[in-house]
C-alpha positions in Angstrom: 53.2 36.1 75.7 53.1 39.6 77.0 55.6 41.2 74.6 59.2 41.3 73.3 62.3 43.2 74.3 63.3 46.0 72.0 66.6 46.6 73.7 68.3 48.3 76.6 67.1 51.6 78.2 69.8 53.7 79.8 73.0 52.4 81.4 71.7 50.6 84.5 70.4 47.4 82.9 66.8 48.5 82.2 65.0 47.0 79.2 62.3 48.3 76.8 59.5 45.8 76.7 57.1 46.3 73.7 53.7 45.0 74.6 51.8 46.3 71.6 49.4 43.7 70.2 50.3 41.2 73.0 48.7 42.2 76.2 46.1 44.7 77.3 47.2 44.4 80.9 50.9 44.5 80.7 51.1 46.9 83.7 49.5 44.1 85.8 51.7 41.4 84.4 55.1 43.0 84.1 55.4 44.5 87.6 57.9 44.5 90.4 58.3 41.0 92.0 56.7 39.2 89.0 58.4 36.1 87.6 58.8 36.7 83.8 60.0 34.1 81.4 62.4 35.1 78.6 62.9 33.1 75.5 65.7 34.1 73.2 65.4 33.6 69.4 66.4 30.0 68.5 66.2 28.7 72.0 63.8 26.0 72.9 62.7 26.8 76.5 62.2 30.2 78.2 64.2 31.1 81.3 62.7 32.6 84.4 63.8 36.1 85.5 62.6 38.1 88.6 61.4 41.6 87.8 63.2 44.0 90.1 61.4 47.1 88.9 58.9 48.1 86.2 57.3 51.3 85.1 55.3 52.7 82.1 57.5 53.3 79.1 57.5 56.5 77.0 55.4 54.9 74.2 51.9 53.5 74.6 51.9 49.7 75.3 55.5 49.7 76.5 57.1 49.1 79.8 60.6 49.7 81.2 61.6 46.7 83.2 64.7 45.7 85.1 65.6 42.1 85.9 67.4 41.1 89.1 71.1 40.6 88.3 71.1 42.7 85.1 73.0 45.8 86.1 74.6 47.2 83.0 73.7 48.2 79.4 75.9 45.5 78.1 74.1 42.8 80.1 70.7 44.3 79.0 71.7 44.3 75.3 71.8 40.5 75.4 68.1 40.4 75.9 67.3 42.3 72.6 64.8 40.4 70.5 63.7 38.0 73.2 60.1 37.2 73.8 58.6 37.6 77.3 56.0 35.4 78.8 54.1 34.9 82.1 52.6 31.6 83.3 48.9 31.4 83.1 48.6 30.6 86.8 50.5 33.9 87.6 48.0 36.0 85.6 45.4 37.7 87.7 42.2 38.6 86.0 41.9 42.4 85.8 39.5 43.9 88.3 36.5 45.5 86.7 34.2 47.9 88.5 31.0 46.5 89.9 28.0 47.6 87.8 25.8 50.1 89.5 22.0 49.6 89.9 21.3 52.2 87.2 23.5 50.3 84.7 21.6 47.0 85.3 18.1 48.4 85.1 
């Protein structure tokens, strides 16, 4: 799980994704072109949605995402409270800088 949807953002179908306490690398997971899985409260299986755009939110550990086909505030409001997941196989390990010789000595 990478977070949950707090609600809509603006009038063009964007969503506020709260990642606090879920993922340290939300910017690498919730990005344009990614397939995110949304599970609504009380539903058994998550449903895949293609991320059309994503950017840093105004709060730390938050993202503003837009799903393909969600184009209005009313459509976005239906996602409120849903949990967002990525498949393990879609998660790339974050790239860490190579240690320098001074650091290893």
